[in-house]
N, C-alpha and C positions, 0 to 999 in steps of 0.2 A: 490646609489653613482657613482661618477666616480672614478675610481682605481686609477691611476697614476697621481702624483702630476702635470706633466705637462699639461695633458688636463683639469684637475681643475682649472689651474691657467686661461688657455687661454679661458674657459667658465666663472669666475670672471670678466677679463677683457673687455671680450665682451656684458657683461652686463653693463658697465661704473663704474665698483667698482674695487679697488685696491686690489690685492692678499699679503698675508704674509705668510710663508711659518715657522712652525714650527715644527721641528721633535721629535718625543718622541720614546723612547722604547715600545714593547710590541707585543702585538700579529699582525698578518697581512703580507703581502709580502712585499720587501723592496721599499719604496715608495708611497705607497697605502695610500690614503687620510684616516683616520678615524674617522675624526671631522671635523665641521667648526663654526665657529662663526663671528658673529648671524648665525641661522641655516636658511638652504635652505629654501625657499618659507615666510624670514621675509622681510616687506616691511622696505626698508632702503634709504636715501637719494644717489641720483649719488656719487661716489668719496669715500664713505664709504670704511674703511678697513675690508676683511674679513679674518680671519687667519685661515688657513686651518693645522690643525696637521694629519702628515704622518708619517708613520714608516721609522727608522732608519735601516741601512742594518745592519744586523749578518756576524759578521766574526770567525773563528774558533781560538781559543788559541793556537799558536804554542807550540811545547815543546822543552823548554830551559834547563830542569834539564840534570845535568852531564857536561853544558857546563864547559871550566873552564877557559875563560875569560867572567867578566860579562860584559862587553861593548860588545862585539861578541853576547852576549846572550839581552841585550836591542836591539842591532839593529835589532835583529829577531822580538820581541815584536812591535817594531816602523813598520816593515816591514807589519806588518799583517796589519796594521790601528789600533793600539793601542799602551796604555801610558804606558812605564816600572815605577815601580818603585822598587828601589832597598833597600832590608834592610838585615843589617847585622847580622849575627850571630857565636857566637862562637861555633861551632861545628867542629864534626872532617872531616878533608878533606882540600885541597889544601887551599891558599888564592885564594880568587875570584870566588872559584868553586859553582855553583847554584846546592844549594840542594832541590828547593821546590818551585812550583810558584803556585799562585791562583787568578784567578780560574783557575783548572789544565786543561792543555792539551788537546783540543777536545772540550771544553765545545765554544757553543757558544753564542757570547755577542756582544753587540751593537757595535757598531765601533767607536774610541773613547774611549772606557773603560779601565781603568787602571789594569794591570797585576802585582800584587805584585811577585818579585823574592829577594827569600833568598838565600841568598850566604856567603861565611865562608870568616870570616876576620880576622884569625891569620895568 
């Protein structure tokens, strides 16, 4: 099979078909086509849409634990291509201090994933 999305799309268009890309998390290199529907070799009318499933890029969760400003921690998560979700906790520490994050810093996740930041609300 073709490995990169751009090459696969070009091949689909050259055959008189319409390419539709659908990203999915999973094993494989970023942008690698892992499936197509209808399957290769199927006889279909010209203009048929072929859905190409490809792997989304992975990013590393940054460490934001210990930040004393929640907004700065959220900005760090966004800068990594992730979505922050803040959850208040009545634990010890200064108000707004990030005390935990999930998934943990250093974890490889699909770009666009949510990272939960637990912060002190008192």
